[in-house]
FIZA-808362 format. One line per 2 residues: number of its first residue (from 1); their letters; for each residue x, y, z of C-alpha. Coordinates in Angstrom, 2 decimals. Layout:
residues N
NUM) a) X,Y,Z; ...
END
This chain:
residues 391
1) me) 0.00,0.00,0.00; 1.55,3.28,-1.09
3) gd) 1.57,6.61,0.70; 4.04,9.10,2.04
5) iv) 4.72,10.64,5.42; 4.47,14.13,6.82
7) fg) 7.13,15.07,9.35; 8.05,18.10,11.42
9) sw) 10.42,20.97,10.86; 13.27,19.66,13.01
11) ea) 13.59,16.43,11.04; 13.86,18.41,7.80
13) ia) 16.35,20.85,9.34; 18.54,18.01,10.62
15) li) 18.53,16.35,7.19; 19.62,19.49,5.36
17) vn) 22.18,20.53,8.00; 23.93,17.18,7.77
19) ti) 23.99,17.13,3.99; 25.50,20.64,3.91
21) ca) 27.93,20.24,6.80; 29.16,16.76,5.92
23) ri) 31.88,18.44,3.87; 33.35,19.88,7.05
25) fl) 34.60,16.39,7.84; 36.15,16.07,4.41
27) nf) 38.11,19.07,3.17; 35.97,22.20,3.48
29) pr) 38.27,24.20,5.83; 41.30,23.40,3.68
31) sm) 39.40,24.36,0.52; 38.72,27.80,2.00
33) ae) 42.41,28.17,2.77; 43.27,27.17,-0.80
35) da) 40.90,29.79,-2.21; 41.59,32.80,-0.02
37) gt) 44.42,31.90,2.35; 44.03,33.56,5.72
39) ag) 40.77,35.16,4.51; 39.02,31.82,4.07
41) wl) 36.57,32.76,6.81; 35.65,35.97,4.95
43) et) 34.97,33.93,1.82; 32.64,31.72,3.87
45) vy) 30.74,34.77,5.14; 30.53,36.16,1.59
47) ft) 28.99,33.16,-0.16; 26.73,32.48,2.84
49) ii) 25.20,35.95,2.46; 24.61,35.24,-1.24
51) af) 22.98,31.92,-0.36; 20.60,33.66,2.05
53) lf) 19.68,36.19,-0.63; 18.99,33.46,-3.17
55) fw) 16.85,31.56,-0.68; 14.95,34.72,0.23
57) li) 14.04,35.17,-3.45; 13.13,31.49,-3.91
59) sr) 10.98,31.43,-0.76; 9.09,34.51,-1.97
61) ly) 8.39,32.80,-5.28; 7.49,29.55,-3.54
63) ar) 4.83,31.35,-1.48; 2.42,30.94,-4.41
65) fn) 2.66,27.13,-4.25; 1.54,25.05,-1.30
67) rq) 3.15,21.66,-0.68; 4.39,21.25,-4.25
69) dl) 7.95,20.15,-4.90; 10.26,21.22,-7.70
71) ld) 9.00,18.56,-10.11; 5.38,19.56,-9.52
73) ia) 6.33,23.15,-10.24; 8.25,22.13,-13.37
75) el) 5.12,20.42,-14.65; 3.05,23.49,-13.85
77) gg) 5.49,25.63,-15.82; 6.11,23.44,-18.84
79) gg) 4.17,20.23,-18.70; 5.58,16.72,-18.71
81) il) 8.55,17.60,-20.90; 9.87,20.16,-18.42
83) rv) 9.17,17.78,-15.54; 11.22,15.04,-17.16
85) as) 14.04,17.41,-18.12; 14.22,18.91,-14.62
87) gl) 14.03,15.49,-13.00; 16.89,14.15,-15.12
89) ii) 19.06,17.18,-14.31; 18.50,16.82,-10.57
91) lg) 18.93,13.04,-10.76; 22.23,13.39,-12.60
93) vl) 23.47,15.89,-10.02; 22.52,13.62,-7.11
95) lf) 24.18,10.57,-8.66; 27.32,12.58,-9.36
97) ig) 27.46,13.98,-5.83; 26.72,10.57,-4.35
99) ti) 29.50,8.96,-6.35; 32.05,11.62,-5.39
101) il) 31.09,11.60,-1.71; 31.05,7.80,-1.52
103) re) 34.60,7.60,-2.89; 35.88,10.52,-0.79
105) ys) 34.48,9.17,2.46; 35.84,5.72,1.68
107) en) 39.32,7.02,0.84; 39.43,9.13,3.98
109) mm) 38.18,6.28,6.14; 41.09,4.23,4.82
111) ii) 43.49,7.02,5.80; 42.27,7.34,9.38
113) al) 41.18,3.83,10.34; 41.28,1.13,7.63
115) sd) 44.63,1.60,5.95; 45.05,-2.09,5.03
117) sp) 41.60,-2.53,3.51; 40.98,-2.35,-0.26
119) is) 38.92,0.57,-1.48; 36.19,-1.73,-2.81
121) fv) 35.65,-3.19,0.68; 35.31,0.20,2.35
123) mg) 33.02,1.52,-0.38; 30.96,-1.66,-0.12
125) ff) 30.55,-1.06,3.61; 29.06,2.39,2.98
127) av) 27.04,1.17,-0.02; 25.30,-1.56,1.96
129) am) 24.48,0.85,4.79; 22.98,3.48,2.50
131) av) 21.02,0.88,0.48; 19.43,-0.57,3.62
133) aa) 18.51,2.90,4.92; 17.05,3.97,1.57
135) yl) 15.04,0.75,1.35; 13.51,1.42,4.76
137) gl) 12.26,4.75,3.43; 12.35,8.46,4.09
139) eg) 10.70,8.22,7.48; 13.54,6.16,8.91
141) iv) 16.12,8.46,7.34; 14.69,11.71,8.70
143) rs) 13.91,10.30,12.15; 17.46,9.00,12.41
145) ha) 18.80,12.40,11.32; 16.75,14.07,14.05
147) iv) 18.48,11.89,16.66; 22.02,11.63,15.29
149) vp) 22.65,15.10,13.85; 22.57,16.90,17.26
151) qi) 25.19,14.44,18.50; 27.31,15.03,15.40
153) ml) 27.05,18.78,15.95; 28.04,18.48,19.60
155) al) 31.02,16.28,18.74; 32.18,18.78,16.13
157) lf) 31.78,21.74,18.48; 33.62,19.84,21.21
159) il) 36.61,19.37,18.89; 36.60,23.03,17.83
161) va) 36.39,24.25,21.44; 38.96,21.77,22.79
163) vv) 41.66,23.19,20.50; 41.15,26.77,21.71
165) py) 44.55,26.71,23.53; 46.19,26.32,20.11
167) yq) 44.49,29.36,18.58; 46.83,32.07,17.30
169) pt) 44.96,35.22,16.13; 47.99,36.30,14.10
171) nl) 47.33,33.31,11.80; 44.44,35.31,10.33
173) lp) 46.79,38.01,9.04; 46.76,39.46,6.46
175) vl) 43.02,39.91,6.85; 42.27,39.88,3.11
177) gg) 44.43,36.84,2.48; 44.90,36.29,-1.24
179) gg) 43.04,39.46,-2.16; 39.64,40.54,-3.41
181) ys) 39.42,38.11,-6.33; 40.19,35.16,-4.07
183) il) 37.34,36.13,-1.78; 34.74,37.49,-4.22
185) gk) 35.54,35.67,-7.47; 36.21,32.18,-6.18
187) gf) 33.80,32.68,-3.31; 30.79,33.02,-5.59
189) fr) 31.25,29.53,-6.99; 31.57,28.19,-3.44
191) ls) 27.81,28.65,-3.34; 27.94,24.98,-4.34
193) ty) 28.67,24.27,-0.68; 24.97,24.88,-0.11
195) sp) 23.91,22.71,-3.08; 22.26,20.14,-0.73
197) lv) 19.63,22.82,-0.13; 18.02,21.33,-3.25
199) yl) 16.59,18.65,-0.94; 14.44,21.34,0.64
201) fl) 12.79,21.96,-2.72; 11.88,18.27,-2.84
203) lp) 10.43,18.25,0.68; 7.30,20.49,0.50
205) pf) 4.98,17.48,0.06; 6.43,16.00,3.23
207) ik) 6.32,19.07,5.49; 3.24,20.74,6.84
209) dq) 2.86,24.12,5.12; 4.57,27.05,3.45
211) ks) 5.52,28.58,6.81; 7.34,25.38,7.72
213) fk) 9.15,25.51,4.37; 10.58,28.95,5.13
215) tv) 11.36,28.04,8.75; 13.25,24.92,7.68
217) gy) 15.19,26.80,5.01; 16.34,29.70,7.15
219) aa) 17.09,27.52,10.19; 19.07,25.00,8.15
221) lg) 21.03,27.76,6.44; 21.71,29.52,9.76
223) is) 22.91,26.41,11.61; 24.99,25.27,8.64
225) af) 26.55,28.70,8.22; 27.54,28.78,11.88
227) ll) 29.17,25.33,11.75; 30.94,26.04,8.45
229) la) 32.32,29.36,9.69; 33.33,27.93,13.08
231) sv) 35.23,25.05,11.46; 37.08,27.35,9.06
233) la) 38.00,29.84,11.78; 39.24,27.09,14.10
235) yl) 41.39,25.55,11.38; 42.86,28.89,10.27
237) lv) 43.52,29.96,13.87; 45.41,26.75,14.70
239) yp) 47.54,26.32,11.58; 49.49,29.16,9.93
241) yp) 49.47,29.67,6.20; 50.70,27.76,4.14
243) tq) 50.61,24.81,6.57; 46.81,25.04,6.21
245) le) 47.13,23.55,2.71; 48.81,20.33,3.80
247) yf) 46.05,18.32,5.49; 43.38,16.29,3.69
249) lp) 41.22,15.96,6.81; 41.42,19.30,8.65
251) vf) 39.01,18.48,11.50; 40.73,15.13,12.07
253) ql) 44.05,16.94,12.39; 42.48,19.31,14.92
255) ar) 41.16,16.35,16.92; 44.64,14.81,17.06
257) li) 45.92,17.91,18.87; 43.57,17.42,21.84
259) ny) 45.54,16.12,24.80; 44.53,16.92,28.39
261) gr) 46.70,14.87,30.69; 47.30,11.13,30.63
263) if) 43.60,10.22,30.68; 41.99,12.44,28.05
265) qr) 43.85,11.52,24.88; 43.26,10.04,21.41
267) ve) 40.13,12.12,20.88; 40.37,11.49,17.14
269) sl) 38.47,8.25,17.80; 35.46,10.50,18.47
271) fv) 36.03,11.99,15.03; 35.97,8.54,13.39
273) it) 32.55,7.74,14.86; 31.19,11.17,13.93
275) fa) 32.72,10.91,10.46; 31.12,7.51,9.74
277) as) 27.71,8.53,11.13; 27.58,11.70,9.05
279) am) 28.67,9.81,5.92; 26.10,7.05,6.22
281) hy) 23.23,9.47,6.82; 24.34,11.72,3.97
283) ls) 24.67,8.87,1.49; 21.37,7.27,2.50
285) ai) 19.58,10.59,1.85; 21.19,10.95,-1.59
287) lf) 20.25,7.40,-2.59; 16.65,7.71,-1.42
289) fa) 16.07,11.02,-3.21; 17.69,9.69,-6.40
291) ah) 15.22,6.79,-6.44; 12.34,9.08,-5.45
293) if) 13.10,11.60,-8.20; 13.37,8.90,-10.86
295) kk) 10.05,7.43,-9.72; 8.29,10.80,-9.77
297) tf) 9.91,11.98,-13.00; 8.61,8.99,-14.94
299) kl) 5.47,8.52,-12.79; 6.37,5.04,-11.59
301) th) 4.54,3.32,-8.76; 7.38,2.31,-6.43
303) hr) 10.89,3.51,-5.67; 12.32,0.46,-3.90
305) pl) 13.18,-1.55,-7.05; 15.41,1.38,-8.09
307) il) 17.58,1.34,-4.97; 19.88,-1.55,-5.88
309) pf) 20.49,-0.34,-9.48; 21.34,3.18,-8.28
311) ta) 23.59,1.75,-5.54; 25.41,-0.34,-8.15
313) im) 25.79,2.70,-10.43; 27.26,4.86,-7.65
315) ft) 29.54,2.05,-6.47; 30.83,1.29,-9.97
317) lg) 31.39,4.92,-10.95; 33.08,5.54,-7.60
319) ll) 35.77,2.99,-8.48; 36.72,4.74,-11.73
321) pn) 38.98,7.55,-10.38; 42.54,6.37,-9.83
323) nl) 43.01,7.89,-6.38; 41.80,10.47,-3.89
325) ma) 43.53,13.35,-5.67; 41.68,12.49,-8.89
327) vi) 38.38,12.59,-7.00; 39.19,15.95,-5.41
329) dl) 40.23,17.37,-8.78; 36.98,16.16,-10.36
331) ek) 35.00,17.73,-7.54; 36.73,21.07,-8.05
333) kv) 36.19,21.09,-11.80; 32.54,20.05,-11.76
335) sv) 30.88,20.34,-8.34; 32.27,23.69,-7.27
337) rf) 31.69,25.37,-10.63; 28.24,24.12,-11.60
339) lw) 26.21,22.62,-8.73; 25.14,26.01,-7.39
341) gt) 23.15,26.49,-10.57; 21.04,23.41,-9.93
343) tf) 20.21,24.56,-6.41; 19.59,28.27,-6.94
345) vl) 19.15,29.08,-10.65; 17.04,26.10,-11.75
347) pi) 14.37,26.57,-9.03; 14.07,30.29,-9.85
349) il) 13.58,29.53,-13.55; 10.98,26.84,-12.86
351) ll) 9.12,29.00,-10.37; 9.00,31.96,-12.77
353) la) 7.72,29.74,-15.59; 5.02,28.33,-13.32
355) ii) 3.99,31.82,-12.17; 3.84,33.12,-15.75
357) ra) 1.75,30.17,-16.85; -0.57,30.71,-13.87
359) ap) -1.12,34.35,-14.83; -4.62,35.46,-15.99
361) gs) -5.47,33.79,-19.25; -3.21,30.82,-18.53
363) ap) -3.84,27.51,-16.76; -4.62,27.84,-13.00
365) ag) -1.54,27.76,-10.79; -2.81,24.87,-8.74
367) rv) -3.54,22.56,-11.70; -1.06,20.28,-13.43
369) sg) -2.36,19.76,-16.95; -2.93,16.19,-17.92
371) tg) -1.80,14.67,-14.63; -4.91,14.76,-12.54
373) ga) -3.39,17.27,-10.12; -5.62,19.18,-7.75
375) sg) -6.16,22.91,-7.91; -6.44,25.34,-5.04
377) gg) -5.99,23.65,-1.67; -6.14,20.11,-3.04
379) rp) -3.28,17.68,-3.27; -1.06,18.28,-6.33
381) ag) 0.01,15.51,-8.64; 2.67,13.40,-6.99
383) ap) 2.06,14.92,-3.55; 1.87,12.46,-0.66
385) kr) -0.95,11.31,1.50; -0.72,11.44,5.26
387) gg) -0.10,8.44,7.37; 1.62,5.92,5.13
389) qd) 5.07,5.51,3.65; 6.36,5.45,0.08
391) q) 7.10,1.93,-0.92
END
């Protein structure tokens, strides 16, 4: 029996915060140092402000649509063709991100804990975990996020606070680091850091109302911005430039510095647990939404039969890069430069098309032509029912 769930704001916030902040455990602080040197924290503030402005605009446009996700809006704006095109774009982005993140997490897990294991074994470990979680459905994923993400946040903040004795304010000089272009030019494309915000545009059918949509968006952006900025500042304050460019796992290196007497040592083990928990939850969300988008794009009945094929695709593609450096280089060339467009530009275009088509003389805004969607306060095509779970 098919149906979807409706969950609260905190579950949605936790999901989006983890998918944005998971990069903190990979290489985000070092990436900021590579871009702007000692001004990496200023670059973070800069692209965060732009992200808030983009979301403000999108939320204003979204106010015309109640509990309709991005694919519903694409169909309102351009019919089935635009729905399929938009769905394939988002699906391709999710599969690409999932493949990159799966390989990066696996490579880094080998560095910190499983150095003698083959990459296929470590990737298989993550692949099985995310496939099981995605098969259980969105409800299990979001409820687990609501429980685990606060613990991940506390563990991260503990590491950042515990290294305060190593902070050197002079490490932030010169204030402008590599200069204006490093902060403003490169910083704009770092909007891709907030690319997981695209999940929010897929969640309206699962959250209660438009007010919840805005609350989730601003809260997730605010919490994520705080954690991103805190991690960058801590890393830059501890390590002088250019030492900041040497470490693949900045937060892990910070955790290794924590040493309070003979009892409180080896705190990096806390990082390993936090690292694995964040990775598994992130990957499970990507896999579920990839299957969900494919199902909704082509109006299939169930998403579960798609989970194993998408897992196999991500696993196979993840084995193609030769090493970790090749993965990082691919991420820089593709993810950083283009993913921000999928999250911020594509929704604006689809929303404007839907609004134009809903103008006087056009089809009503609440009706999806040819799909049996409801108009006004009814349930749009593809929107969930309360009480059940998508099978």
